[in-house]
N, C-alpha and C positions, 0 to 999 in steps of 0.2 A: 364193921359189918361187911360180910363177904358179898361180892357181886354175884348176881344170878347169871352173868354171862361167863361162858367157859374161858379159862385163862389162855387157852391155845388160839383163841379167835384173833386173827391178824388179817384185817381187811386189806386186800391188795388194791382194790379199786375204790375210789371215792364214791360214796352214794350220792345220788341226786334227789333232792326233795322235789316233789311234783306239785304243780298248781292245783291239780284235781286229786281228790282222794278217790281213786278208782275202786269200784267194788270187786271183791275177790270172793269166789264161791268154792265150796268143796264139791268137786264133781261127783263124789260117791253118793251124796244125798241132796245135792242142789241147794244146800243152805248157804246163806252168806256167812263167811268166816270173819270178814272184816273189810277194812279199807286200806289200800296201799298208801304208805307214807313215803317210802323211798325205795329205789331199786338200782341194781347193777345187773349185768349178765350172770353174776355169781350169787347174789343174795338180795333179800328184800326185807322190809319191815312193814308190818301191818298194825293197825290199831283196831281193837275189837271191844265190843261190849262185854264179852265173856273171856275168861282165861283160856289160853290155848295150850294144850298139853305139850310138854317138851319131849324131844327125841321121838317124834311121831312123823311118819311119812304121809304126805298129803298129795292128792291129785287135784290141782287147782285150776280154776278158770277165772281170768281177769277180763272184765269188760274194758274195752279201749274207748277213749274219748271220741274217737273218729276212726273210720276205717284206715288201717295202715297196711299197705301192700295187699289190699282187698280183704282184710280180715277185721271183724268187729270185736273179736275177743282173742285172747292168748291162753292156750292150755299149757300147763307145765307141772312138773312134779317138784316137790320141795320137802325138806326136812326141817321141822321146827327145832331151833337150837337154844332159844332162851325165851323167857316170858317174864314180864314185870309190870307192876302197876304204872299207868301213865301219870303225868303230873295232874291230870284231871282224874279224880278218884272213881269216876263212872266208867273209865275205860282201862284196857290192858294193852300193852305193847308187846309184840312178839317178833323175833328175828328168825329168818329162814335162810337155808342154803338151797339154791336152785340146783336141781339135779338133771343131768342129761339134756342140757339146753343145746339145741342144734343151731346151725349157722343162720337159718331163716329167723328163728326166734330171737337170736342175739341181735339181728338187724332190726327187728321190731322193737326190742327194748331200747336199743340205741336211738332209734327214731323217736320213740316215746320221750326219752330224756331230752333229745335235741329240741323237739317241738313243744314239750309241756313242762320241762324241768326249769327250776330256778337257775339263774346264772350267778356264779359266785364272783 
């Protein structure tokens, strides 16, 4: 059975799973898209109750668990790369490539991983 993930996907940074499944919203309609499962400055994985269309550009807003550098949320653009059923059949997993992440947003993501990520 073929994988739903593109064969060219080569993750350069190890993703960090977070203690909190942070809520992620689509800024275009203010609807919750899903919960953040893991993140790097280059990519993220969400778990959602609904399938997420692949190869789609999103403008997203993630609620932070606490203010980080004076911000309660992080806005970012992302492209959905893959989507597949979760091990729980009530949910879908989706992978995203983060687009145009600036230095300040990278610092917020790093802080989020340091403060709320699992240590391997």
